[in-house]
C-alpha positions as CSV (number, residue, x, y, z in Angstrom):
1,X,0.0,0.0,0.0
2,X,1.4,3.4,-0.9
3,X,2.2,6.0,1.7
4,X,-0.6,8.3,0.5
5,X,-3.1,5.5,1.0
6,X,-1.9,4.9,4.5
7,X,-2.3,8.6,5.3
8,X,-5.8,8.5,3.8
9,X,-6.8,5.6,6.1
10,X,-5.5,7.6,9.1
11,X,-7.6,10.5,7.9
12,X,-10.6,8.2,7.8
13,X,-9.8,7.1,11.3
14,X,-9.6,10.7,12.5
15,X,-12.9,11.5,10.9
16,X,-14.5,8.5,12.5
17,X,-13.2,9.6,15.9
18,X,-15.7,12.5,15.9
19,X,-18.6,10.1,16.1
20,X,-16.7,7.5,18.3
21,X,-15.4,9.9,20.9
22,X,-18.4,9.8,23.2
23,X,-18.2,6.0,23.3
24,X,-14.5,6.1,23.9
25,X,-15.0,8.4,26.9
26,X,-17.9,6.2,28.1
27,X,-15.7,3.0,27.9
28,X,-12.7,4.8,29.5
29,X,-14.8,5.8,32.5
30,X,-16.1,2.2,32.8
31,X,-12.5,0.9,32.5
32,X,-11.1,3.2,35.3
33,X,-14.1,2.7,37.6
34,X,-14.3,-1.0,37.0
35,X,-10.5,-1.4,37.6
36,X,-10.5,0.4,40.9
37,X,-13.8,-1.3,42.1
38,X,-12.9,-4.8,41.1
39,X,-9.4,-4.5,42.5
40,X,-11.0,-3.4,45.8
41,X,-13.5,-6.3,45.7
42,X,-10.8,-8.9,45.0
43,X,-8.6,-7.6,47.8
44,X,-11.3,-7.4,50.5
45,X,-13.0,-10.7,49.7
46,X,-9.7,-12.5,49.2
47,X,-7.9,-11.2,52.3
48,X,-10.7,-10.4,54.8
49,X,-13.5,-12.9,54.1
50,X,-13.7,-16.5,55.2
51,X,-13.7,-19.2,52.4
52,X,-17.3,-20.0,51.3
53,X,-19.0,-21.0,48.0
54,X,-20.5,-17.5,47.6
55,X,-17.0,-15.9,48.2
56,X,-15.6,-18.2,45.4
57,X,-18.3,-17.1,42.9
58,X,-18.0,-13.4,43.8
59,X,-14.2,-13.5,43.5
60,X,-14.4,-15.3,40.1
61,X,-16.9,-12.7,38.8
62,X,-14.7,-9.8,40.0
63,X,-11.6,-11.4,38.5
64,X,-13.2,-11.7,35.0
65,X,-14.7,-8.2,35.3
66,X,-11.1,-7.0,36.1
67,X,-9.8,-9.0,33.2
68,X,-12.3,-7.2,30.9
69,X,-11.2,-3.8,32.3
70,X,-7.5,-4.6,31.8
71,X,-7.6,-6.4,28.5
72,X,-10.9,-6.2,26.7
73,X,-11.8,-2.6,27.1
74,X,-8.5,-1.1,26.0
75,X,-8.5,-3.1,22.8
76,X,-12.2,-2.2,22.2
77,X,-11.2,1.5,22.5
78,X,-8.3,1.0,20.1
79,X,-10.5,-0.8,17.6
80,X,-13.0,2.1,17.7
81,X,-10.2,4.7,17.4
82,X,-8.6,3.0,14.4
83,X,-11.7,1.5,12.8
84,X,-10.2,1.5,9.3
85,X,-7.0,-0.3,10.1
86,X,-7.8,-2.3,13.3
87,X,-7.8,-5.6,11.3
88,X,-4.0,-5.4,10.5
89,X,-3.2,-7.0,13.9
90,X,-4.8,-10.4,13.0
91,X,-3.8,-12.5,16.0
92,X,-4.7,-9.7,18.5
93,X,-8.1,-9.4,16.8
94,X,-8.9,-13.1,17.1
95,X,-7.7,-13.2,20.7
96,X,-9.8,-10.1,21.5
97,X,-13.1,-11.7,20.2
98,X,-12.4,-15.0,21.8
99,X,-11.5,-13.7,25.2
100,X,-14.3,-11.2,25.0
101,X,-16.9,-14.0,24.5
102,X,-15.1,-16.2,27.1
103,X,-15.2,-13.5,29.8
104,X,-18.8,-12.6,29.4
105,X,-20.0,-16.2,29.2
106,X,-18.1,-17.0,32.3
107,X,-19.7,-14.1,34.1
108,X,-23.1,-15.3,33.0
109,X,-22.4,-18.8,34.3
110,X,-21.3,-17.3,37.6
111,X,-24.6,-15.5,38.0
112,X,-26.3,-18.8,37.4
113,X,-24.0,-20.5,39.9
114,X,-24.7,-17.9,42.6
115,X,-28.5,-18.2,42.0
116,X,-28.3,-22.0,42.3
117,X,-26.2,-21.7,45.4
118,X,-28.8,-19.4,47.0
119,X,-31.6,-21.7,45.9
120,X,-30.0,-24.8,47.4
121,X,-29.1,-23.0,50.6
122,X,-32.5,-21.5,51.2
123,X,-35.0,-23.8,49.5
124,X,-33.1,-27.1,50.0
125,X,-31.0,-26.5,53.2
126,X,-30.7,-30.2,54.1
127,X,-30.0,-31.6,50.6
128,X,-26.5,-31.9,49.2
129,X,-25.4,-28.4,50.2
130,X,-22.8,-26.5,48.2
131,X,-19.3,-26.6,49.6
132,X,-16.1,-24.7,48.7
133,X,-14.8,-27.7,46.9
134,X,-18.0,-28.1,44.8
135,X,-17.9,-24.4,44.1
136,X,-14.4,-24.6,42.7
137,X,-15.5,-27.5,40.5
138,X,-18.4,-25.5,39.2
139,X,-16.1,-22.6,38.4
140,X,-13.7,-24.9,36.5
141,X,-16.6,-26.5,34.5
142,X,-18.0,-23.1,33.7
143,X,-14.7,-21.8,32.4
144,X,-14.2,-24.9,30.3
145,X,-17.7,-24.6,28.9
146,X,-17.2,-20.9,28.1
147,X,-13.9,-21.7,26.5
148,X,-15.5,-24.3,24.2
149,X,-18.4,-21.9,23.3
150,X,-16.1,-19.0,22.6
151,X,-13.4,-20.9,20.6
152,X,-15.3,-20.5,17.2
153,X,-14.6,-16.8,17.5
154,X,-11.0,-17.5,16.4
155,X,-12.3,-18.8,13.1
156,X,-15.2,-16.5,12.5
157,X,-13.5,-13.2,13.3
158,X,-10.4,-11.7,11.8
159,X,-9.4,-9.2,9.2
160,X,-12.4,-7.9,7.2
161,X,-11.2,-6.0,4.1
162,X,-13.6,-3.5,2.6
163,X,-13.2,-0.8,0.0
164,X,-13.2,3.0,0.7
165,X,-12.8,5.9,-1.6
166,X,-9.2,7.0,-2.3
167,X,-7.7,10.0,-4.1
168,X,-8.4,10.7,-7.7
169,X,-11.5,8.5,-7.8
170,X,-9.4,5.4,-6.8
171,X,-10.5,2.6,-4.4
172,X,-8.3,1.6,-1.5
173,X,-8.8,-1.2,1.0
174,X,-9.4,-0.7,4.7
175,X,-9.0,-3.5,7.2
176,X,-11.4,-3.8,10.1
177,X,-11.4,-6.3,13.0
178,X,-14.7,-8.0,12.4
179,X,-16.1,-11.0,10.6
180,X,-13.3,-12.4,8.5
181,X,-13.2,-12.2,4.7
182,X,-13.0,-16.0,4.7
183,X,-16.7,-15.9,5.3
184,X,-17.5,-13.1,2.9
185,X,-20.2,-15.1,1.1
186,X,-21.8,-16.3,4.3
187,X,-21.4,-13.2,6.4
188,X,-25.2,-12.6,6.6
189,X,-25.9,-16.2,7.7
190,X,-23.1,-16.2,10.2
191,X,-24.2,-12.9,11.6
192,X,-27.7,-14.1,12.1
193,X,-26.6,-17.3,13.7
194,X,-24.3,-15.4,16.1
195,X,-27.0,-12.9,17.0
196,X,-29.6,-15.7,17.6
197,X,-27.1,-17.6,19.8
198,X,-26.4,-14.6,22.0
199,X,-30.1,-13.8,22.3
200,X,-31.0,-17.3,23.3
201,X,-28.1,-17.5,25.8
202,X,-29.0,-14.1,27.3
203,X,-32.7,-14.7,27.6
204,X,-32.2,-18.3,28.8
205,X,-29.9,-17.1,31.6
206,X,-32.1,-14.3,32.8
207,X,-35.3,-16.3,32.7
208,X,-33.5,-19.0,34.8
209,X,-32.4,-16.3,37.2
210,X,-35.9,-14.9,37.5
211,X,-37.4,-18.3,38.3
212,X,-34.8,-19.2,40.9
213,X,-35.0,-15.9,42.7
214,X,-38.8,-15.9,42.7
215,X,-38.6,-19.3,44.4
216,X,-36.0,-18.0,46.8
217,X,-37.9,-14.8,47.6
218,X,-41.1,-16.8,48.4
219,X,-39.1,-19.1,50.8
220,X,-37.4,-16.1,52.5
221,X,-40.7,-14.4,53.2
222,X,-42.1,-17.7,54.6
223,X,-39.0,-17.8,56.7
224,X,-39.5,-14.3,58.0
225,X,-43.2,-14.9,58.8
226,X,-42.4,-18.0,60.8
227,X,-39.6,-16.3,62.6
228,X,-41.9,-13.4,63.5
229,X,-44.5,-15.9,64.9
230,X,-41.7,-17.6,66.7
231,X,-40.6,-14.3,68.4
232,X,-44.2,-13.6,69.5
233,X,-44.5,-17.1,71.0
234,X,-41.2,-16.5,72.9
235,X,-42.6,-13.4,74.4
236,X,-45.6,-15.3,75.6
237,X,-43.7,-18.3,76.9
238,X,-40.0,-18.2,77.4
239,X,-39.8,-22.0,77.6
240,X,-40.9,-22.4,74.0
241,X,-37.2,-22.2,72.9
242,X,-36.6,-25.7,74.2
243,X,-39.1,-27.1,71.8
244,X,-37.7,-25.3,68.7
245,X,-35.8,-28.4,67.7
246,X,-39.0,-30.2,66.8
247,X,-39.5,-28.0,63.8
248,X,-37.2,-29.2,61.0
249,X,-37.5,-26.4,58.4
250,X,-35.6,-23.5,57.1
251,X,-36.7,-21.5,60.1
252,X,-34.2,-23.5,62.2
253,X,-31.5,-23.7,59.6
254,X,-28.2,-22.1,60.8
255,X,-27.1,-19.3,58.5
256,X,-23.5,-19.9,57.6
257,X,-20.8,-17.4,57.8
258,X,-21.0,-16.5,54.1
259,X,-24.6,-15.4,54.7
260,X,-23.4,-13.1,57.5
261,X,-20.6,-12.2,55.1
262,X,-18.4,-12.8,58.1
263,X,-14.9,-11.3,58.0
264,X,-11.8,-12.0,60.0
265,X,-12.5,-8.8,62.0
266,X,-16.0,-9.9,62.8
267,X,-14.9,-13.3,63.8
268,X,-12.2,-12.0,66.1
269,X,-14.8,-10.0,67.9
270,X,-17.4,-12.7,68.3
271,X,-19.6,-12.8,71.4
272,X,-19.3,-15.2,74.2
273,X,-22.7,-16.8,74.1
274,X,-22.2,-18.3,77.6
275,X,-22.5,-14.8,79.0
276,X,-25.6,-13.9,77.0
277,X,-28.9,-14.0,78.9
278,X,-32.5,-14.0,77.6
279,X,-32.7,-10.2,78.0
280,X,-29.4,-9.6,76.1
281,X,-28.9,-9.4,72.4
282,X,-25.6,-9.7,70.6
283,X,-24.2,-6.5,69.1
284,X,-23.0,-8.1,66.0
285,X,-24.8,-10.2,63.4
286,X,-26.0,-13.5,64.8
287,X,-26.6,-16.7,62.9
288,X,-30.3,-16.8,63.5
289,X,-31.1,-13.2,62.4
290,X,-34.1,-13.5,60.1
291,X,-33.0,-10.6,57.9
292,X,-29.6,-12.0,57.0
293,X,-30.8,-14.3,54.3
294,X,-32.8,-11.5,52.8
295,X,-29.9,-9.0,52.8
296,X,-27.4,-11.4,51.2
297,X,-29.9,-12.7,48.7
298,X,-31.0,-9.1,47.9
299,X,-27.3,-8.3,47.1
300,X,-27.1,-11.2,44.6
301,X,-30.5,-10.1,43.1
302,X,-29.1,-6.6,42.6
303,X,-26.0,-8.0,40.9
304,X,-28.2,-10.0,38.5
305,X,-30.4,-7.0,37.9
306,X,-27.4,-4.8,37.1
307,X,-26.3,-7.3,34.5
308,X,-29.8,-7.5,33.0
309,X,-29.9,-3.7,32.8
310,X,-26.4,-3.6,31.2
311,X,-27.4,-6.3,28.6
312,X,-30.9,-5.0,27.8
313,X,-29.8,-2.4,25.3
314,X,-27.6,-4.7,23.3
315,X,-30.3,-7.4,23.4
316,X,-32.8,-4.9,21.9
317,X,-30.2,-4.0,19.3
318,X,-29.7,-7.7,18.4
319,X,-33.5,-8.1,17.9
320,X,-33.6,-5.0,15.6
321,X,-30.6,-6.3,13.7
322,X,-32.2,-9.7,13.3
323,X,-35.7,-8.7,12.4
324,X,-35.4,-5.2,11.0
325,X,-31.9,-4.7,9.5
326,X,-32.9,-1.6,7.6
327,X,-34.0,0.1,10.8
328,X,-30.6,-0.8,12.3
329,X,-28.8,0.7,9.3
330,X,-30.8,3.9,9.6
331,X,-30.1,4.2,13.3
332,X,-26.4,3.5,12.8
333,X,-26.1,6.2,10.1
334,X,-28.3,8.9,11.7
335,X,-27.2,8.7,15.4
336,X,-23.8,7.0,15.1
337,X,-22.5,8.0,18.5
338,X,-25.6,6.7,20.3
339,X,-25.4,3.5,18.3
340,X,-21.9,2.8,19.4
341,X,-22.8,3.6,23.1
342,X,-25.7,1.2,23.0
343,X,-23.5,-1.4,21.2
344,X,-21.0,-1.3,24.0
345,X,-23.4,-0.7,26.9
346,X,-23.0,-4.3,28.3
347,X,-19.5,-3.3,29.6
348,X,-21.2,-1.2,32.3
349,X,-21.7,-4.3,34.4
350,X,-18.0,-4.4,35.1
351,X,-18.3,-1.1,37.0
352,X,-21.7,-1.8,38.5
353,X,-20.9,-5.1,40.1
354,X,-18.3,-3.8,42.6
355,X,-20.7,-1.0,43.6
356,X,-23.4,-3.6,44.4
357,X,-21.0,-5.8,46.3
358,X,-19.8,-2.8,48.3
359,X,-22.9,-0.7,49.0
360,X,-25.2,-3.7,49.7
361,X,-22.7,-5.5,52.0
362,X,-22.3,-4.1,55.5
363,X,-19.2,-6.2,56.2
364,X,-17.6,-5.0,53.0
365,X,-18.1,-1.4,54.0
366,X,-16.8,-2.2,57.5
367,X,-13.5,-3.6,56.1
368,X,-13.1,-0.7,53.7
369,X,-13.5,1.7,56.6
370,X,-10.9,-0.2,58.6
371,X,-8.5,0.0,55.6
372,X,-9.0,3.7,55.2
373,X,-8.4,4.3,58.9
374,X,-5.2,2.4,58.8
375,X,-4.0,4.4,55.7
376,X,-4.9,7.7,57.3
377,X,-3.3,6.8,60.6
378,X,0.0,6.0,59.0
């Protein structure tokens, strides 16, 4: 390619930057916020929280969100900045699409794993409970499944060469990181299959989450009602506590440390129950607090809801591209900057997840406050 053609492609890249700049700023904010948030989550949960299945799933989700912020988002920004020459780095292009699919599929599977763990813990507390070892097996299987499902991206995606206008009414070739030219005659079919696959996967995951959390929510409220009645009975007859063992239900299930989100600081300051009387109540979270299940499960629901909100725009865009491609073309050409933001909106979950883990978790905020006090004291 002549030097003048190269300069012209860079000019096309600079012209495209005007419409891509809002999206680049949007992705940059997500990258910085997500990096700081997920580093904080990984540190606090890894160093301060006791091992539990829920901790394993949260750490895995945060790790892949951090991976997206460090690897995926910078390359996505570079691809948008150099749209007309991004396909020149073939191996990086293929790795980007495969790892992009792998990361997001693994995050989806972790949401499902968290929902299943909550369901088994709350709705089936006495049947084959999840352990840390089982959680690690689930994580490995999820990663392997995501790797298998994302591997076709290395074949489908690559350097897509397309013509653009050059000087003196000539035609020059631009190279974009997209569907490879190998599939130029089947690009429409491959695109539809890919869109359909993602739509089915997204909708299937979210419908499963809705069903599981509805069942969990119903059980929790039954649990709270029974605990309320149990408290009223205690006030009428203090000796009823001795008969509580007769009721084998979730109301008598001991909430594990991961439901209390117990940290090393909380454990070290645990209460001596031998010195607690009927008129005394512990100052810290206790294992039989009826609101603990609700708080932890609500946090996980918020994480799933944040992912749904992040994915909803791109799912709508996929439906439009699948069933009304002309409308998609019009939208892309008329409001290009908004089209690119909607196209990349699913990245926002990488920044939302740490916020949910932090603001919805009292123990997390407690550990962060301790860390800040140590930093300021030094």
